[in-house]
C-alpha positions, 0 to 999 in steps of 0.5 A, spaced: 056 552 593 062 551 597 061 551 605 067 554 609 068 551 616 073 556 619 073 563 617 080 568 618 081 575 620 085 580 616 088 587 617 092 591 614 098 585 612 098 581 606 094 574 606 098 568 606 094 561 606 093 557 612 095 551 610 102 552 606 104 559 608 103 562 601 101 568 598 094 568 596 089 571 592 082 574 592 077 571 588 071 573 591 070 579 595 064 581 599 061 587 602 057 588 607 054 594 611 057 591 618 064 587 615 067 585 609 068 577 606 073 575 602 074 568 598 082 567 598 085 561 594 093 560 594 098 561 590 101 554 591 100 550 584 101 544 589 096 547 595 090 551 591 086 551 598 081 555 598 079 560 604 074 565 607 077 572 610 074 577 615 075 584 616 075 586 624 076 593 624 077 592 632 082 586 632 085 591 627 085 597 631 088 593 637 082 594 641 082 586 642 088 585 645 
């Protein structure tokens, strides 16, 4: 199993790769009671970076600003 050292927050905007900025695709989606986690893979064939995204309702609603 792959280990992810960084977790990124996503909202209603399209997810882009943190390495190159290209769009990504969801390769695994996990939902639990308190949070949703997605594993994304960059669509750029020269990058193909895999990274973890989590949804944060408070961030999306502006509660953390």
